[in-house]
VEXNU-536754 format. One line per 3 residues: number of its first residue (from 1); their letters; for each residue z, y, x of C-alpha. Coordinates in nm, 3 decimals. Layout:
N
NUM) a) Z/Y/X  ...;
//
This chain:
373
1) mkn) -0.190/3.220/-0.184  -0.541/3.252/-0.066  -0.469/3.585/0.113;
4) sra) -0.160/3.428/0.287  -0.374/3.130/0.406  -0.644/3.377/0.521;
7) fgr) -0.389/3.576/0.711  -0.250/3.273/0.867  -0.597/3.166/1.009;
10) llv) -0.654/3.518/1.127  -0.326/3.503/1.313  -0.412/3.173/1.472;
13) faf) -0.763/3.305/1.576  -0.620/3.623/1.717  -0.379/3.430/1.929;
16) yll) -0.649/3.196/2.031  -0.855/3.480/2.169  -0.561/3.627/2.349;
19) rlp) -0.496/3.288/2.522  -0.858/3.229/2.621  -0.800/3.316/2.993;
22) lfl) -0.543/3.039/3.007  -0.806/2.789/2.900  -1.055/2.851/3.173;
25) frr) -0.869/2.673/3.442  -0.665/2.430/3.233  -0.590/2.080/3.347;
28) rpd) -0.354/1.810/3.222  -0.006/1.864/3.363  0.149/1.564/3.558;
31) das) 0.460/1.386/3.401  0.699/1.576/3.628  0.578/1.923/3.488;
34) vhr) 0.592/1.812/3.128  0.907/2.001/2.975  0.796/2.086/2.633;
37) ili) 0.608/1.864/2.385  0.467/1.941/2.047  0.362/1.682/1.780;
40) lhh) 0.175/1.867/1.524  0.062/1.758/1.184  0.073/1.830/0.808;
43) lll) 0.082/1.482/0.659  0.237/1.354/0.332  0.575/1.186/0.336;
46) gds) 0.470/0.829/0.405  0.245/0.927/0.703  0.502/1.171/0.834;
49) lmv) 0.750/0.886/0.846  0.520/0.648/1.025  0.467/0.913/1.292;
52) vsl) 0.826/0.837/1.400  0.693/0.564/1.640  0.503/0.850/1.830;
55) lak) 0.840/1.045/1.854  0.996/0.739/1.999  0.718/0.684/2.267;
58) ara) 0.719/1.054/2.360  1.094/1.036/2.414  1.069/0.697/2.630;
61) ryp) 0.805/0.860/2.860  0.952/1.193/2.882  1.321/1.140/2.846;
64) dae) 1.427/1.499/2.948  1.150/1.686/2.766  1.212/1.927/2.464;
67) iyl) 1.022/1.750/2.178  0.913/1.970/1.883  0.796/1.815/1.560;
70) amp) 0.590/2.043/1.336  0.533/1.907/0.985  0.534/2.009/0.625;
73) klv) 0.842/2.197/0.524  0.938/1.950/0.237  0.954/1.663/0.486;
76) asl) 1.123/1.844/0.763  1.470/1.835/0.605  1.471/1.452/0.664;
79) fde) 1.469/1.519/1.027  1.783/1.719/1.037  1.969/1.450/1.226;
82) rpy) 1.700/1.492/1.504  1.595/1.125/1.547  1.506/1.074/1.915;
85) gvi) 1.632/1.410/1.997  1.332/1.591/1.839  1.343/1.945/1.702;
88) pig) 1.189/1.964/1.361  1.006/2.259/1.250  0.874/2.296/0.886;
91) fsp) 0.557/2.484/0.845  0.268/2.543/0.604  -0.078/2.682/0.660;
94) kdv) -0.019/2.899/0.368  0.313/3.031/0.501  0.260/3.311/0.772;
97) gsi) 0.632/3.322/0.840  0.650/2.939/0.933  0.335/2.983/1.148;
100) wrl) 0.490/3.273/1.321  0.793/3.059/1.403  0.565/2.817/1.594;
103) frl) 0.427/3.114/1.794  0.780/3.198/1.908  0.815/2.853/2.077;
106) pri) 0.811/2.852/2.459  0.486/2.751/2.613  0.400/2.389/2.513;
109) dla) 0.287/2.149/2.804  0.145/1.863/2.585  0.046/1.885/2.223;
112) ylp) -0.032/1.557/2.026  -0.238/1.555/1.705  -0.170/1.216/1.522;
115) adn) -0.413/1.273/1.237  -0.603/1.599/1.175  -0.775/1.754/1.476;
118) ryg) -0.814/2.099/1.314  -0.455/2.175/1.430  -0.597/2.160/1.791;
121) wma) -0.695/2.521/1.736  -0.339/2.612/1.656  -0.217/2.419/1.942;
124) ral) -0.457/2.619/2.173  -0.345/2.943/2.006  0.011/2.842/2.082;
127) gar) -0.100/2.814/2.447  -0.052/2.444/2.484  -0.158/2.340/2.837;
130) wvi) -0.315/2.014/2.712  -0.404/1.884/2.360  -0.451/1.508/2.284;
133) gfa) -0.588/1.370/1.966  -0.801/1.073/1.826  -1.178/1.090/1.850;
136) gdr) -1.416/1.083/1.565  -1.264/1.351/1.334  -1.510/1.507/1.097;
139) pah) -1.659/1.753/1.084  -1.712/1.768/1.461  -1.598/2.118/1.507;
142) knw) -1.249/1.998/1.433  -1.259/1.829/1.780  -1.371/2.122/1.990;
145) avd) -1.018/2.251/2.084  -0.880/1.914/2.179  -0.881/1.838/2.560;
148) elr) -0.847/1.465/2.543  -1.002/1.255/2.259  -0.882/0.899/2.263;
151) pyp) -1.052/0.617/2.066  -0.876/0.434/1.782  -0.766/0.076/1.883;
154) qsp) -1.056/-0.160/1.840  -0.846/-0.434/1.690  -0.632/-0.452/1.365;
157) mtw) -0.287/-0.293/1.394  -0.042/-0.080/1.184  -0.101/0.296/1.196;
160) sda) 0.260/0.328/1.343  0.152/0.125/1.634  -0.200/0.281/1.660;
163) vme) -0.068/0.633/1.687  0.127/0.550/1.983  -0.186/0.491/2.170;
166) lid) -0.204/0.868/2.214  0.060/0.830/2.490  0.007/0.604/2.791;
169) gag) 0.246/0.338/2.896  0.443/0.052/2.726  0.562/0.089/2.372;
172) pap) 0.928/0.210/2.310  1.196/-0.012/2.183  1.169/-0.108/1.813;
175) fsl) 1.325/0.130/1.561  1.696/0.094/1.473  1.925/0.293/1.258;
178) gqw) 2.115/0.405/1.571  1.827/0.638/1.633  1.824/0.804/1.293;
181) rva) 2.142/0.779/1.086  2.133/0.818/0.709  2.364/1.108/0.617;
184) aea) 2.581/1.085/0.299  2.452/1.297/0.020  2.612/1.407/-0.311;
187) lpf) 2.441/1.240/-0.609  2.429/1.359/-0.970  2.561/1.031/-1.102;
190) nmp) 2.790/0.739/-1.017  2.618/0.481/-0.816  2.647/0.128/-0.961;
193) spy) 2.720/-0.167/-0.726  2.526/-0.380/-0.648  2.201/-0.225/-0.732;
196) avl) 1.824/-0.241/-0.675  1.585/0.059/-0.683  1.256/0.019/-0.849;
199) hlg) 1.021/0.303/-0.780  0.730/0.351/-1.010  0.540/0.644/-0.874;
202) ass) 0.251/0.682/-0.634  0.001/0.935/-0.514  -0.274/0.769/-0.717;
205) alr) -0.285/0.591/-1.057  -0.472/0.313/-0.880  -0.139/0.221/-0.700;
208) hwa) 0.059/0.193/-1.042  0.188/-0.143/-1.148  0.191/-0.220/-1.530;
211) pen) 0.511/-0.130/-1.717  0.548/-0.496/-1.857  0.563/-0.610/-1.498;
214) wna) 0.839/-0.375/-1.406  1.027/-0.467/-1.730  1.005/-0.835/-1.650;
217) laa) 1.124/-0.773/-1.294  1.416/-0.553/-1.407  1.525/-0.823/-1.643;
220) air) 1.532/-1.084/-1.359  1.739/-0.831/-1.151  1.993/-0.776/-1.419;
223) aeg) 2.015/-1.156/-1.471  2.131/-1.178/-1.100  2.413/-0.930/-1.160;
226) rav) 2.255/-0.617/-1.014  2.211/-0.294/-1.174  1.859/-0.123/-1.192;
229) vws) 1.791/0.216/-1.067  1.454/0.353/-1.190  1.289/0.611/-0.981;
232) cgp) 0.987/0.835/-0.991  0.880/1.165/-0.838  0.847/1.505/-0.981;
235) geq) 0.569/1.516/-1.232  0.572/1.131/-1.277  0.813/1.112/-1.560;
238) gll) 0.528/0.976/-1.795  0.549/0.660/-1.593  0.889/0.590/-1.769;
241) egi) 0.739/0.595/-2.119  0.670/0.222/-2.114  0.988/0.126/-1.932;
244) esl) 1.257/-0.060/-2.129  1.564/0.089/-1.949  1.915/-0.012/-2.070;
247) aed) 2.224/0.201/-2.119  2.361/0.066/-1.790  2.053/0.158/-1.583;
250) vvv) 2.030/0.469/-1.389  1.711/0.669/-1.418  1.615/0.911/-1.146;
253) ags) 1.311/1.112/-1.269  1.204/1.340/-0.984  1.556/1.496/-0.980;
256) lsl) 1.670/1.405/-0.623  1.586/1.569/-0.289  1.423/1.350/-0.036;
259) rql) 1.755/1.329/0.144  1.941/1.224/-0.167  1.669/0.971/-0.239;
262) rfl) 1.698/0.819/0.113  2.070/0.793/0.064  2.027/0.628/-0.267;
265) iag) 1.786/0.378/-0.125  2.011/0.308/0.182  2.294/0.190/-0.053;
268) ady) 2.064/-0.044/-0.244  2.032/-0.415/-0.200  1.657/-0.373/-0.191;
271) lvs) 1.381/-0.143/-0.277  1.062/-0.242/-0.472  0.780/0.018/-0.456;
274) pdt) 0.402/0.068/-0.452  0.252/0.155/-0.136  0.366/0.523/-0.128;
277) gva) 0.589/0.750/0.063  0.902/0.619/-0.083  0.840/0.285/0.051;
280) hlg) 0.862/0.428/0.400  1.202/0.597/0.303  1.323/0.238/0.255;
283) rva) 1.197/0.146/0.599  1.359/0.429/0.797  1.686/0.346/0.593;
286) ctp) 1.641/-0.024/0.710  1.682/-0.120/0.343  1.506/-0.445/0.252;
289) tlv) 1.189/-0.322/0.107  0.912/-0.493/-0.091  0.578/-0.312/-0.115;
292) lfg) 0.303/-0.371/-0.361  -0.015/-0.317/-0.173  -0.334/-0.269/-0.399;
295) pgp) -0.595/-0.026/-0.264  -0.410/0.014/0.067  -0.411/-0.261/0.325;
298) atl) -0.079/-0.419/0.440  -0.245/-0.456/0.782  -0.247/-0.080/0.828;
301) fgn) 0.084/0.026/0.662  0.300/-0.281/0.733  0.572/-0.307/0.992;
304) gaf) 0.398/-0.384/1.305  0.585/-0.390/1.645  0.774/-0.055/1.609;
307) wqh) 0.937/-0.131/1.274  0.980/-0.500/1.331  1.358/-0.508/1.274;
310) cpf) 1.339/-0.341/0.929  1.326/-0.592/0.646  0.990/-0.541/0.487;
313) epv) 0.782/-0.764/0.261  0.428/-0.674/0.161  0.298/-0.834/-0.163;
316) tep) -0.080/-0.822/-0.206  -0.408/-1.013/-0.262  -0.516/-1.013/0.108;
319) vfp) -0.885/-1.015/0.039  -1.011/-0.804/-0.252  -1.383/-0.728/-0.291;
322) crn) -1.369/-0.355/-0.346  -1.120/-0.295/-0.069  -1.425/-0.234/0.153;
325) qqi) -1.401/0.123/0.279  -1.346/0.190/0.648  -1.226/0.563/0.664;
328) lff) -0.900/0.672/0.807  -0.820/1.052/0.845  -1.190/1.115/0.825;
331) rev) -1.275/0.866/1.095  -1.460/0.542/1.066  -1.255/0.239/1.186;
334) qwl) -1.464/-0.068/1.197  -1.186/-0.333/1.132  -1.037/-0.132/0.852;
337) rrc) -1.064/-0.259/0.490  -0.923/-0.022/0.232  -1.012/0.155/-0.089;
340) erf) -0.986/0.549/-0.131  -1.159/0.572/-0.460  -1.022/0.801/-0.732;
343) hgd) -0.910/0.686/-1.071  -1.176/0.752/-1.331  -1.513/0.663/-1.491;
346) apg) -1.728/0.884/-1.252  -1.986/0.685/-1.064  -1.849/0.529/-0.744;
349) qca) -1.488/0.555/-0.863  -1.245/0.304/-1.005  -1.150/0.291/-1.383;
352) raq) -0.899/0.010/-1.343  -0.658/-0.094/-1.072  -0.769/-0.447/-1.051;
355) cme) -0.610/-0.489/-0.718  -0.276/-0.407/-0.857  -0.339/-0.600/-1.177;
358) ais) -0.375/-0.907/-0.937  -0.012/-0.881/-0.826  0.205/-1.094/-1.053;
361) vam) 0.582/-1.076/-1.127  0.602/-1.433/-0.981  0.440/-1.292/-0.649;
364) vea) 0.707/-1.029/-0.628  0.989/-1.264/-0.709  0.867/-1.494/-0.433;
367) glk) 0.842/-1.192/-0.201  1.210/-1.103/-0.278  1.322/-1.451/-0.200;
370) rlg) 1.158/-1.417/0.145  1.368/-1.108/0.192  1.667/-1.321/0.104;
373) y) 1.722/-1.224/-0.256;
//
């Protein structure tokens, strides 16, 4: 694995050296000469889905351009329907074959980096005529290959709306299912009707909600005549140990692909989830989605302008003392208030998810009423 990553870096560096003569007289192409665009990132599921707003704005500004979206291979399959006409390309820095596929693309006119500017070196190696990213990435050498460094917005907004600031002009039309249909997928069980999906997992234990809360919420859902579908991701099966599932419940313990999970969520009356990637699957399926925000701020990961037509309800304690960090993708954002601490007893970390403990079942039930349930 290490050898593969090293070889991938060597390949990028070799092509970068070969392209050096192209960079000496580079200039930003005018709109009329933009024929190929690359949006390049290696983000997790939720962040990858929030970048859809950037696809929409790129398509609105450059309606006739070919738009390539390079992203992690695991997430790329979700984009097979080619929302906004983009061409998805799954890649991994550890997979030389997938990197080589990027080098086989025709020359890129504009390359956009929504998060990590280290991929500016790859964009340059691909021969991109102009590379655009956000300023302030750290360490500083990550920014050296970026031609145009744009500041983050100076006032609070969702990341989906902020990332569109990489492209000039008015924002695109808000998202609708007409731009990204949810394809039917075969499931290994019979789907109940009606049902609600309760997703337990998250990337950090500090985003987990207590089992007794989930059990109380499930009881209320069953009392309304809905079936309960319990969900968690691969490796998260331990979260089911405190769950009191009934025979009529469906338990999905990391056994579905992302496409199957999106199809399952699309058929639900609603989804309840911590602030994690699956919550954004609910958003792109336009399924009413209630999200439990603990360490992460609803201000940053809520709907904003782009997702305004997707039913979405954040539940959180809006002001929490230890939600006091200001880092987003290694950049300091003055208006941001979040927590990126790890779960544990080490100094400076967090032993208890007090921000999640502050979210009561009553708060969630009230949020579901606001969603119409």
